[in-house]
C-alpha positions as CSV (number, residue, x, y, z in Angstrom):
1,M,0.2,3.0,-38.3
2,N,-2.5,1.3,-37.5
3,W,-3.9,2.1,-33.9
4,K,-5.4,-1.4,-33.4
5,N,-1.6,-2.1,-33.3
6,G,-0.7,-0.2,-30.2
7,L,-2.2,-2.1,-27.3
8,V,1.0,-3.2,-26.0
9,I,0.9,-0.4,-23.3
10,V,-2.3,-2.1,-21.5
11,G,-1.7,-5.4,-22.7
12,I,1.7,-5.4,-20.1
13,S,-0.3,-3.7,-17.5
14,A,-3.1,-6.4,-17.9
15,T,-1.0,-9.5,-18.4
16,T,0.7,-8.2,-14.8
17,A,-2.6,-7.8,-13.1
18,L,-3.7,-11.2,-14.5
19,A,-0.6,-13.1,-13.5
20,S,-1.2,-11.5,-9.6
21,V,-4.9,-12.8,-9.6
22,W,-3.7,-16.1,-10.8
23,G,-0.6,-16.1,-8.3
24,Y,-2.3,-15.4,-5.7
25,G,-5.1,-18.3,-6.3
26,K,-2.3,-20.8,-6.4
27,F,-1.3,-19.8,-2.5
28,V,-5.2,-18.9,-1.1
29,E,-5.8,-22.6,-0.5
30,N,-3.7,-22.6,2.2
31,Q,-5.3,-20.3,5.1
32,Q,-2.4,-20.1,7.0
33,A,0.2,-19.2,4.3
34,G,2.2,-16.1,4.9
35,V,1.3,-15.7,8.6
36,Q,3.7,-16.6,11.6
37,E,3.3,-19.5,13.5
38,Q,3.1,-18.3,17.2
39,G,6.4,-19.4,19.3
40,K,8.2,-21.0,16.2
41,L,11.8,-19.3,15.9
42,P,13.6,-19.9,12.0
43,V,17.3,-21.7,12.4
44,N,19.0,-18.0,12.2
45,Y,17.9,-17.5,15.6
46,A,19.2,-21.0,17.0
47,G,21.8,-19.0,18.4
48,F,20.3,-16.0,19.4
49,L,18.8,-16.5,23.0
50,G,21.3,-16.6,25.7
51,S,24.0,-15.2,23.7
52,P,26.2,-13.6,25.6
53,N,26.3,-10.8,22.9
54,N,23.0,-10.6,23.0
55,A,21.7,-6.8,23.2
56,A,20.5,-6.8,27.0
57,V,18.6,-3.2,28.3
58,G,21.4,-0.6,28.0
59,S,23.9,-2.3,26.6
60,I,24.9,-1.1,22.9
61,D,25.9,-4.1,21.2
62,F,24.4,-5.2,18.1
63,T,26.0,-7.9,16.8
64,A,23.5,-10.7,17.9
65,A,20.1,-8.7,16.5
66,A,22.5,-7.7,13.1
67,T,23.3,-11.5,12.8
68,T,20.1,-12.8,13.4
69,G,18.3,-10.6,11.1
70,T,20.8,-10.2,7.9
71,P,20.1,-13.6,6.3
72,A,16.3,-12.9,6.2
73,V,16.4,-9.4,4.8
74,V,17.0,-9.5,0.7
75,H,17.3,-7.9,-2.2
76,I,14.8,-7.3,-4.7
77,K,15.7,-6.6,-8.3
78,T,12.7,-5.6,-11.0
79,R,12.6,-5.1,-14.6
80,T,9.7,-3.4,-16.7
81,K,9.6,-4.5,-20.0
82,A,10.3,-1.6,-22.6
83,K,7.0,-0.2,-24.4
84,Q,7.2,0.7,-27.4
85,I,4.9,3.1,-29.4
86,S,4.4,3.7,-32.8
87,S,3.5,7.3,-34.6
88,N,0.7,9.1,-35.3
89,Q,0.5,9.0,-38.6
90,R,-3.0,7.7,-38.9
91,R,-4.6,9.9,-36.5
92,Q,-7.3,11.8,-38.7
93,R,-8.3,8.8,-40.2
94,N,-8.8,7.2,-36.3
95,P,-11.9,8.4,-34.5
96,F,-10.5,6.8,-31.6
97,A,-6.7,8.2,-32.1
98,D,-7.7,11.2,-29.8
99,M,-9.0,8.9,-27.4
100,F,-7.0,5.8,-27.4
101,G,-3.9,7.3,-29.3
102,D,-1.3,5.1,-30.7
103,D,-0.9,2.1,-28.9
104,F,-3.5,4.3,-26.3
105,G,-0.6,6.9,-25.5
106,D,-3.2,9.4,-25.5
107,F,-5.8,7.5,-23.7
108,F,-3.8,7.0,-20.5
109,G,-1.6,10.1,-21.1
110,G,1.5,7.9,-21.4
111,P,5.0,8.8,-23.4
112,R,5.5,7.7,-26.9
113,V,8.3,5.8,-25.9
114,Q,9.4,3.5,-22.5
115,P,12.3,2.2,-22.6
116,E,13.3,-1.1,-20.9
117,Q,13.5,0.2,-17.1
118,R,15.2,-1.9,-14.0
119,A,15.4,-1.0,-10.1
120,S,16.3,-2.4,-6.9
121,G,15.4,-2.6,-3.4
122,S,14.6,-4.5,-0.3
123,G,12.6,-7.1,1.2
124,V,12.0,-8.9,4.7
125,I,11.2,-12.9,4.5
126,I,8.1,-13.4,7.1
127,T,7.9,-17.1,6.9
128,D,10.2,-20.5,6.4
129,D,8.0,-21.3,2.9
130,G,9.5,-17.7,1.5
131,Y,6.8,-15.4,1.8
132,I,8.2,-11.7,1.9
133,V,6.8,-8.1,2.9
134,T,8.4,-5.1,0.7
135,N,7.0,-1.7,-0.1
136,N,4.6,-1.7,-2.8
137,H,6.8,1.3,-4.6
138,V,9.3,-1.2,-5.0
139,I,7.5,-3.7,-7.3
140,D,4.9,-1.7,-8.7
141,G,4.3,-2.3,-12.4
142,A,7.1,-4.5,-12.4
143,D,6.7,-7.3,-15.2
144,E,9.5,-9.4,-13.0
145,I,10.6,-9.7,-9.7
146,N,14.0,-11.5,-8.7
147,V,15.0,-11.7,-5.2
148,T,18.6,-12.5,-3.9
149,L,19.2,-13.4,-0.4
150,A,22.0,-12.8,2.0
151,N,24.0,-16.1,0.9
152,K,23.7,-14.4,-2.6
153,K,20.9,-17.7,-3.9
154,S,18.7,-16.3,-6.5
155,Y,15.0,-16.9,-7.1
156,K,12.5,-15.5,-9.1
157,A,9.7,-14.0,-7.0
158,T,5.8,-14.2,-7.7
159,L,3.5,-10.9,-7.1
160,I,0.7,-11.9,-4.5
161,G,-0.9,-8.9,-3.8
162,Q,0.0,-5.1,-2.9
163,D,-2.0,-2.6,-1.3
164,P,-0.6,1.2,-2.4
165,N,-2.1,2.8,0.6
166,S,-0.3,1.3,3.2
167,D,2.6,1.1,0.3
168,L,3.0,-2.5,1.4
169,A,3.3,-5.7,-1.1
170,V,3.4,-9.5,-0.4
171,I,5.6,-11.6,-2.9
172,K,7.1,-15.2,-2.9
173,I,9.6,-17.3,-3.6
174,E,9.2,-21.2,-3.7
175,G,11.1,-23.2,-0.8
176,K,11.1,-24.0,2.3
177,A,13.2,-23.3,5.3
178,F,14.3,-20.2,4.8
179,P,15.5,-18.1,7.1
180,Y,12.8,-14.6,8.5
181,I,12.5,-12.5,11.3
182,V,9.8,-13.2,13.8
183,Y,7.4,-10.5,14.4
184,G,7.9,-7.7,17.4
185,N,5.1,-5.7,18.7
186,S,5.4,-1.9,17.4
187,D,3.1,-0.6,20.2
188,E,5.7,-1.2,22.6
189,A,8.5,1.2,20.6
190,K,9.6,3.9,23.1
191,L,11.0,7.1,21.6
192,G,14.9,6.6,22.1
193,Q,14.8,3.3,22.4
194,W,17.8,1.4,19.6
195,V,17.0,0.2,16.6
196,L,18.8,-1.5,13.3
197,A,18.1,-0.5,9.7
198,I,18.6,-3.4,7.7
199,G,18.6,-3.6,3.2
200,Y,20.8,-2.9,0.5
201,P,21.0,0.7,-0.3
202,F,22.6,2.1,-3.5
203,S,22.6,-1.9,-4.9
204,L,25.4,-2.4,-2.2
205,D,25.6,-6.1,-0.6
206,V,23.2,-6.1,2.4
207,T,24.0,-3.4,4.9
208,V,23.1,-2.8,9.1
209,T,22.8,0.9,10.2
210,A,21.6,1.9,14.1
211,G,20.1,4.6,15.4
212,I,17.3,5.4,18.1
213,I,13.8,6.1,17.4
214,S,12.7,9.8,17.3
215,A,8.5,10.0,17.0
216,K,5.8,7.8,16.1
217,A,3.0,8.2,14.6
218,R,4.5,10.8,11.7
219,S,2.6,11.5,8.7
220,I,4.6,12.7,6.1
221,D,2.1,12.7,3.1
222,I,3.8,10.6,0.6
223,N,1.8,8.2,0.1
224,G,-1.0,9.8,-1.3
225,R,1.3,9.4,-4.6
226,Q,0.3,5.8,-5.1
227,G,-3.2,5.6,-3.1
228,A,-6.4,6.9,-3.1
229,N,-6.9,6.4,0.7
230,P,-3.5,6.7,2.0
231,V,-2.6,5.8,5.4
232,E,0.4,6.5,7.6
233,S,1.7,6.5,10.6
234,F,5.6,6.2,10.5
235,I,7.8,5.3,13.3
236,Q,10.6,7.9,12.9
237,T,14.4,7.3,13.4
238,D,17.8,8.6,12.5
239,A,18.9,5.0,11.3
240,A,20.9,5.8,8.2
241,V,18.2,4.8,5.2
242,N,19.0,5.4,1.3
243,P,17.9,4.7,-1.7
244,G,17.7,1.0,-2.4
245,N,16.5,0.6,1.8
246,S,12.9,0.9,0.9
247,G,11.2,-2.1,2.1
248,G,13.6,-3.4,4.5
249,A,13.7,-4.0,7.8
250,L,13.7,-2.3,10.8
251,I,14.5,-4.3,14.0
252,N,14.7,-3.9,17.8
253,T,18.1,-5.4,19.8
254,S,16.2,-8.4,20.5
255,G,16.5,-9.6,16.9
256,E,12.1,-8.8,16.1
257,L,10.6,-7.1,13.1
258,V,9.0,-3.8,14.3
259,G,8.8,-1.7,11.1
260,I,9.0,-1.7,7.2
261,N,11.5,1.1,6.0
262,S,9.4,2.7,3.6
263,A,10.8,6.7,3.4
264,I,13.3,9.5,4.0
265,A,12.9,13.0,4.4
266,S,15.4,15.0,2.5
267,P,16.1,17.8,0.0
268,T,19.0,15.9,-2.0
269,G,17.1,12.3,-2.0
270,S,19.6,10.5,0.1
271,Y,19.7,10.1,3.8
272,A,19.9,13.4,5.4
273,G,18.8,12.3,9.2
274,Y,15.4,11.1,9.2
275,S,13.8,7.7,7.8
276,Y,10.4,6.7,8.4
277,A,9.0,2.9,8.7
278,I,5.3,1.3,9.0
279,P,5.0,-0.5,12.0
280,V,4.8,-4.0,12.3
281,N,1.7,-3.9,14.0
282,M,-0.1,-2.8,10.9
283,V,2.4,-4.8,8.3
284,K,1.1,-8.1,9.9
285,K,-3.1,-7.1,9.0
286,I,-2.1,-6.1,5.7
287,V,-0.3,-9.0,5.0
288,T,-2.9,-11.5,6.5
289,D,-5.2,-9.7,4.2
290,I,-3.3,-10.1,0.8
291,V,-2.3,-13.9,1.4
292,K,-6.1,-14.7,2.4
293,F,-8.1,-12.7,0.4
294,G,-6.0,-11.0,-2.2
295,T,-6.5,-7.8,-1.2
296,V,-6.8,-5.9,1.9
297,Q,-9.9,-5.5,3.6
298,R,-9.9,-1.8,4.5
299,A,-12.1,-0.8,7.1
300,F,-13.5,3.0,7.7
301,I,-14.8,4.8,10.4
302,G,-17.1,7.3,8.4
303,I,-15.7,10.9,9.5
304,S,-14.2,14.0,8.6
305,Y,-11.2,16.0,10.8
306,P,-8.6,18.3,10.0
307,K,-5.2,18.2,9.3
308,E,-2.3,18.1,12.1
309,N,-0.6,21.6,12.5
310,L,-3.5,23.7,12.0
311,T,-2.5,27.6,12.3
312,D,-4.2,29.3,14.7
313,E,-6.9,31.6,12.6
314,A,-7.7,27.8,11.0
315,K,-8.3,26.5,14.4
316,R,-10.9,29.6,15.3
317,E,-12.7,29.0,12.3
318,L,-13.1,25.2,13.2
319,E,-14.2,26.0,16.7
320,K,-16.4,28.3,15.4
321,E,-18.2,26.6,13.0
322,L,-18.3,23.7,15.2
323,G,-19.2,25.5,18.5
324,T,-16.8,23.7,20.0
325,A,-13.2,24.3,22.0
326,Y,-10.4,22.1,20.7
327,K,-6.9,22.0,21.6
328,E,-5.0,20.0,18.7
329,G,-3.4,17.3,20.6
330,E,-6.1,15.8,23.1
331,G,-7.9,13.9,20.8
332,V,-9.1,13.6,16.8
333,L,-12.1,16.4,16.3
334,I,-15.0,15.3,13.9
335,T,-15.6,17.6,11.1
336,D,-18.1,16.1,9.5
337,T,-19.6,12.4,9.6
338,P,-21.2,11.1,6.5
339,E,-24.7,9.6,6.2
340,G,-24.4,5.8,6.1
341,G,-20.7,5.5,7.5
342,A,-19.8,3.4,10.5
343,A,-19.9,7.2,13.1
344,A,-22.9,8.4,12.3
345,S,-24.7,5.0,12.6
346,A,-23.5,4.9,16.0
347,G,-24.5,8.4,16.8
348,L,-21.3,10.5,16.7
349,K,-21.5,13.7,15.3
350,K,-19.6,17.1,14.1
351,G,-18.0,18.5,17.5
352,D,-16.9,15.5,18.8
353,I,-13.7,14.3,19.7
354,I,-12.1,10.9,19.8
355,T,-10.4,10.1,22.5
356,K,-9.8,6.2,22.9
357,I,-10.3,3.4,20.4
358,Q,-10.4,-0.3,21.9
359,G,-9.1,1.8,25.4
360,V,-6.2,2.9,23.1
361,A,-5.3,6.7,23.6
362,I,-5.8,8.7,20.4
363,A,-3.9,12.3,20.1
364,T,-3.6,12.7,16.2
365,G,-5.0,11.7,13.1
366,P,-2.4,9.6,11.8
367,E,-2.9,7.6,15.7
368,L,-6.5,7.3,14.3
369,Q,-5.3,5.8,11.0
370,E,-2.8,3.0,12.3
371,Q,-5.2,1.9,15.2
372,V,-8.1,1.2,12.2
373,A,-5.9,0.1,9.6
374,R,-5.9,-2.5,12.0
375,Y,-9.5,-4.0,11.8
376,K,-11.5,-5.1,8.8
377,P,-14.7,-4.0,8.0
378,G,-17.5,-5.7,10.6
379,D,-15.4,-5.5,12.9
380,K,-17.0,-3.8,16.2
381,V,-14.6,-1.3,18.2
382,A,-15.6,0.7,21.5
383,V,-15.1,4.4,20.6
384,Q,-14.3,6.7,23.1
385,Y,-15.4,10.9,22.9
386,K,-15.7,14.1,24.2
387,R,-18.9,16.1,23.1
388,A,-19.8,19.5,25.2
389,G,-17.0,18.5,28.0
390,K,-18.5,14.8,28.5
391,E,-17.2,11.8,28.0
392,G,-18.9,9.0,25.8
393,T,-18.4,5.4,24.8
394,V,-20.2,4.0,21.7
395,N,-19.8,0.8,19.7
396,I,-19.1,1.1,16.2
397,T,-19.5,-1.3,13.4
398,L,-16.5,-0.6,11.2
399,K,-17.5,-0.4,7.3
400,N,-15.5,-0.6,4.0
401,K,-15.7,1.9,1.2
402,A,-19.2,0.6,0.2
403,G,-20.7,1.4,3.2
404,N,-21.1,-2.1,4.2
405,T,-19.3,-4.8,6.0
406,D,-18.8,-7.2,2.8
407,I,-15.4,-9.2,2.1
408,V,-13.9,-7.9,-0.9
409,R,-11.8,-10.5,-2.9
410,N,-9.5,-10.1,-5.7
411,D,-10.5,-13.2,-7.5
412,V,-12.2,-12.1,-10.7
413,P,-11.4,-14.0,-13.9
414,G,-9.9,-11.2,-15.9
415,G,-10.1,-7.7,-17.3
416,V,-7.8,-4.7,-18.4
417,V,-5.9,-2.6,-16.1
418,V,-5.9,1.3,-16.6
419,K,-2.5,1.7,-15.3
420,K,-2.6,5.6,-15.6
421,V,-5.1,8.0,-16.6
422,G,-2.9,10.2,-17.9
423,N,-4.0,13.4,-19.8
424,G,-6.0,11.8,-22.7
425,L,-9.7,11.7,-22.9
426,L,-9.7,9.5,-20.0
427,S,-9.2,12.4,-17.7
428,K,-12.2,14.3,-18.7
429,S,-14.1,11.1,-16.8
430,R,-14.4,10.6,-13.1
431,M,-11.9,7.3,-13.7
432,E,-9.1,7.2,-11.6
433,D,-5.7,4.7,-12.1
434,G,-5.8,1.0,-11.3
435,F,-9.9,0.8,-12.9
436,V,-10.3,-2.4,-14.3
437,I,-12.2,-2.6,-17.1
438,T,-14.7,-5.0,-17.8
439,G,-16.8,-4.2,-20.8
440,I,-17.5,-2.0,-22.8
441,N,-20.8,-1.1,-23.8
442,G,-22.4,-4.3,-22.1
443,K,-19.9,-6.6,-24.0
444,E,-17.8,-8.5,-21.2
445,I,-14.0,-7.7,-21.7
446,I,-11.8,-10.5,-20.5
447,N,-8.6,-9.8,-21.9
448,V,-7.0,-7.1,-24.0
449,D,-7.6,-8.5,-27.3
450,E,-11.7,-8.7,-26.0
451,L,-10.9,-5.1,-25.7
452,K,-10.0,-4.4,-29.5
453,I,-12.0,-6.1,-31.0
454,A,-15.1,-4.3,-29.0
455,L,-13.4,-0.9,-29.8
456,A,-13.3,-1.9,-33.6
457,N,-17.0,-1.9,-33.7
458,I,-17.6,1.6,-32.2
459,K,-17.5,4.6,-34.9
460,S,-19.5,6.9,-33.1
461,G,-21.4,7.8,-30.0
462,T,-21.3,7.4,-26.7
463,I,-18.8,4.4,-24.7
464,R,-20.0,2.6,-21.5
465,I,-16.7,1.7,-19.9
466,D,-17.7,-0.7,-17.2
467,G,-15.5,-2.0,-14.7
468,F,-14.3,-1.6,-10.7
469,Y,-11.6,-1.1,-8.8
470,P,-9.7,-3.7,-6.8
471,G,-10.1,-4.0,-3.2
472,F,-13.7,-1.9,-3.2
473,E,-17.1,-3.0,-3.5
474,G,-19.4,-2.1,-6.1
475,R,-19.2,-1.6,-10.2
476,Y,-18.4,1.7,-11.6
477,T,-19.9,3.0,-15.4
478,Y,-17.8,5.8,-17.2
479,P,-19.7,7.3,-20.0
480,L,-17.3,9.2,-23.1
481,Q,-18.4,10.6,-25.9
482,I,-17.2,10.0,-29.4
483,S,-17.5,11.7,-32.7
484,Q,-16.2,10.9,-35.8
485,E,-14.6,13.6,-37.6
């Protein structure tokens, strides 16, 4: 089989990526798109305020909140087309076979055959014109996204943008006067507070479960599976959440959205007592960025800090290395401030302990992540810290990953997405999943056909692969040495 005919796996990925860019361009004209209007209530809230069933303080009647929330939580079904991969019959004669494989199978380390895949999850309508927030893992890689409302009406959805680091994505359906859930304030969520989880577990009809908030600012090391710079500061609840609930709503007894259900802690894969939701105050910022810019404006404070729950021995080693006493929970201990980063530029040093950001107390790394995630590069924040027992405050100008304050836009004209590096020859480079190829040996690449032509002209030697990572500033080049056998 000819390796040139094996481009379908890349083509599908590229088509999906380009469709996302075009879909985003269609909606970005309205700068307020995807943003809730202050003081405006959707039609599904008409009977909520003043209702005798409205859950007041001390009440355990969830009728009004559940009735209000269920119309705005949707069932998302996705389809990923089959990727047919041919045999490696011509591998010995093809100098690119070991790098690209037949159908690029070895290039990306992918399987020979990937059948059609179908999956489902939940989502939350957040505006009356059909913007929906869900989890990134619900729609990631999908060729088709279908949305069904609680009233059984179905729609084709367009992917507006996604953020693997927070496991959030925004999709859109066409229409007007959709019911939606109004944003609450996750900062006001308290331990022991009643909450409801709404979604479509196991593809059942819309389902409501109740529980309490059992913890805040939890990190369970799950977003690192899909993002290079994961952000985790979950609301932990004991409301029953199962497969299919992902992307659904966590609401309070006032019917307000306080989180997006994202994960469960379970030895079996089904509910075992704990579920985790992304705080709505983080959701609001990320959704606004995706709708306005096509990608998240991720800010970095520019520090390294230890993981939680260190052993006593590890704590002693840190204290010895940094020359400072540290009690876990009193703040975030800085173990490094890379040169050129925001913290270093403001004068923070190794051994300092961050205790507040913009007046908000910070005790742990997840709390620090949650607060910083609410800002964009260029924003100035007041950081309170301790140094050798003395308190101080500095104003820090947050930066992006490239070390500047530029706005990042996901509006390139084209390219080919490396969806999975895998264990092929690309794994010998420093390339990471999600890289967008825009050039081969200096020749611009807009689509898969152009990639095919560029590679056909290379017999041996060094291939220079140029491109970028969506959401990050800067261009990258990866050289690969190819030899003719």
